[in-house]
C-alpha positions in Angstrom: -26.9 165.7 49.1 -28.4 167.8 46.4 -26.5 170.8 47.7 -23.2 168.8 47.8 -23.8 167.7 44.1 -24.4 171.4 43.2 -21.3 172.5 45.0 -19.1 169.8 43.3 -20.5 170.8 39.9 -19.9 174.5 40.6 -16.4 173.8 41.7 -15.7 171.7 38.6 -16.8 174.4 36.2 -14.9 177.0 38.3 -11.7 175.0 37.9 -12.3 174.7 34.1 -12.9 178.5 33.8 -9.8 179.2 35.9 -7.7 176.9 33.8 -8.9 178.6 30.6 -8.0 182.0 32.0 -4.6 180.8 33.1 -4.0 179.2 29.7 -4.9 182.5 27.9 -2.7 184.5 30.2 0.2 182.1 29.6 -0.3 182.4 25.8 -0.4 186.1 26.1 2.7 186.3 28.2 4.7 184.1 25.9 3.4 185.5 22.6 5.7 188.5 22.7 8.5 189.7 20.5 11.9 188.6 21.8 14.2 191.4 23.2 16.5 191.2 20.2 13.4 191.4 17.9 12.2 194.4 19.7 15.6 196.0 19.4 15.5 195.7 15.6 12.4 198.0 15.4 13.9 201.4 16.3 17.2 200.6 14.4 15.2 199.9 11.2 12.8 202.8 11.7 15.5 205.4 12.3 17.7 204.1 9.5 14.8 204.5 7.1 13.9 208.0 8.3 17.5 209.2 8.5 17.4 210.2 12.1 21.0 209.4 12.9 21.3 210.6 16.5 18.3 208.5 17.4 19.7 205.6 15.4 22.9 205.7 17.4 21.0 205.4 20.6 19.1 202.5 19.2 22.3 200.9 18.0 23.8 201.1 21.5 20.6 199.5 22.9 20.6 196.8 20.3 24.1 195.8 21.0 23.4 195.8 24.8 20.4 193.6 24.1 22.6 191.0 22.4 22.3 191.7 18.7 25.6 190.9 17.1 27.6 193.3 14.9 26.9 191.1 11.9 23.2 191.0 12.6 23.0 194.8 12.8 25.2 195.1 9.6 22.8 192.7 7.8 19.9 194.8 9.0 21.4 198.1 7.8 22.3 196.6 4.4 18.7 195.3 4.0 17.4 198.8 4.6 18.7 200.1 1.3 16.1 198.0 -0.5 13.4 200.0 1.3 14.9 203.4 2.1 17.7 203.7 -0.5 21.4 203.6 -0.5 22.0 207.0 1.2 20.1 206.0 4.3 21.7 202.5 4.4 25.2 203.9 4.0 24.5 206.5 6.7 23.3 203.8 9.0 26.4 201.7 8.5 28.6 204.8 9.1 26.6 205.4 12.4 27.3 201.8 13.4 31.0 202.2 12.8 31.0 205.3 15.0 29.1 203.5 17.8 31.4 200.5 17.7 34.4 202.7 17.9 33.0 204.6 20.9 32.1 201.4 22.7 35.6 199.9 22.0 37.2 203.0 23.5 35.0 202.5 26.6 36.2 198.9 26.9 33.0 197.3 25.6 33.7 194.1 23.6 30.7 193.4 21.3 30.1 190.0 19.7 30.9 190.0 16.0 28.6 187.0 15.3 28.6 184.5 12.5 29.0 185.2 8.8 26.3 184.3 6.3 26.3 180.9 4.6 27.6 181.1 1.0 24.8 181.6 -1.5 23.8 178.6 -3.7 26.0 178.1 -6.7 23.7 175.7 -8.6 21.1 178.3 -9.1 21.0 182.0 -10.1 19.8 184.7 -7.7 16.6 185.0 -9.8 15.9 181.3 -9.4 16.3 181.0 -5.7 14.9 184.5 -5.2 11.7 183.5 -7.0 11.3 180.5 -4.7 12.0 182.6 -1.6 9.5 185.3 -2.6 6.8 182.7 -3.1 7.5 181.1 0.3 7.5 184.4 2.0 4.3 185.6 0.6 2.6 182.3 0.3 1.7 182.6 -3.3 3.3 183.4 -6.7 3.7 187.1 -7.2 2.4 188.5 -10.5 0.1 191.2 -11.7 -0.4 194.2 -14.0 2.4 196.2 -12.3 5.0 193.6 -13.0 3.7 193.1 -16.5 4.1 196.8 -17.0 7.6 196.8 -15.5 9.2 193.3 -15.7 12.5 194.9 -14.8 11.3 195.7 -11.2 9.9 192.2 -10.9 13.4 190.8 -11.8 15.2 193.1 -9.4 12.8 192.2 -6.5 13.1 188.5 -7.1 16.8 188.3 -7.9 18.3 190.9 -5.5 15.9 191.5 -2.6 14.5 188.0 -2.2 17.5 186.3 -3.7 20.8 188.0 -2.7 19.5 189.6 0.5 16.8 187.2 1.9 18.9 184.2 1.1 21.5 185.3 3.6 20.9 183.5 6.8 22.4 185.9 9.4 18.9 187.1 10.1 15.7 185.0 10.1 12.9 185.9 7.8 10.9 186.9 10.8 13.6 189.3 11.9 13.8 190.7 8.3 10.1 191.3 8.2 10.1 193.0 11.5 12.8 195.3 10.2 10.8 195.9 7.0 7.6 196.9 8.7 9.5 199.1 11.1 11.1 200.9 8.2 7.9 201.3 6.2 6.0 202.5 9.3 8.4 205.4 9.7 8.3 206.3 6.0 5.6 208.6 4.7 3.5 207.4 1.8 4.3 203.7 2.2 1.0 202.5 3.7 0.2 200.2 0.8 3.6 198.4 1.3 3.2 198.4 5.1 -0.1 196.6 4.8 1.4 194.1 2.4 4.3 193.4 4.7 2.1 193.1 7.7 0.5 190.2 5.8 3.9 188.8 4.8 5.2 189.0 8.4 2.1 187.1 9.6 3.0 184.4 7.1 6.5 184.3 8.7 5.8 183.7 12.4 4.7 187.2 13.5 1.4 186.9 15.3 -1.4 189.5 15.6 -0.4 190.0 19.2 3.2 190.6 18.2 2.1 193.1 15.6 0.1 195.0 18.2 3.2 195.0 20.4 5.2 196.3 17.4 2.9 199.3 17.1 3.4 200.0 20.8 7.1 199.9 20.4 6.9 202.2 17.4 4.9 204.6 19.5 7.5 204.6 22.2 10.3 205.4 19.8 8.8 207.3 16.9 5.8 209.1 18.5 2.0 208.9 18.4 1.6 210.2 14.8 3.7 207.4 13.3 2.1 204.8 15.6 -1.5 206.0 14.9 -0.9 205.5 11.2 0.7 202.1 11.7 -2.1 201.1 14.0 -4.8 202.2 11.5 -3.1 200.3 8.7 -3.0 197.2 10.9 -6.6 197.7 12.0 -7.8 197.9 8.4 -6.0 194.7 7.6 -7.3 192.7 10.5 -10.9 193.8 10.6 
């Protein structure tokens, strides 16, 4: 009888532990970037670095994954805020070439929906200020913006207003694109760390960020990935 009670107790705790393991595995399996989110990473990274031939490969892969033409256009336009107009314009030109080549090969890519019209009852600065606060989780201010109020206005009105208000991409997708671009730009670790934080405030988990670094390594190499991993490690520790 004593042995039977011990055996039942042992079986009970074994089932609990097994259930916990299964639960963790299920969470780990589901807490992954979606295929279209993964496809954003090399597109943004190579647009930012200006590696056009690699970008073209990534554009083909992104379209094959299911990203629409308008989603990729939106992504490439956003990149000008982080990598400059030349890289953004070159990215858009590369997309045009890729789409033409696919069309000649009989591939019909989905155009996708247009962005909802921007609010008319507020200025870009007004709704951009609201968006920035929501994205970051707090009001943005400090000595840098006191020193240069112009850049504060441009960030709020144009980046977080005119660009982030457009709903073709989610804020999660936009932040994934942003950290991909910053990871593949030299000298942007401070901004990369800041946007890691912002991405975590917008539905990107620690697990997904670690997966992000692995994807960066696959496409951009170990040197870029090691830096991105170190910035993430410093943030999370």
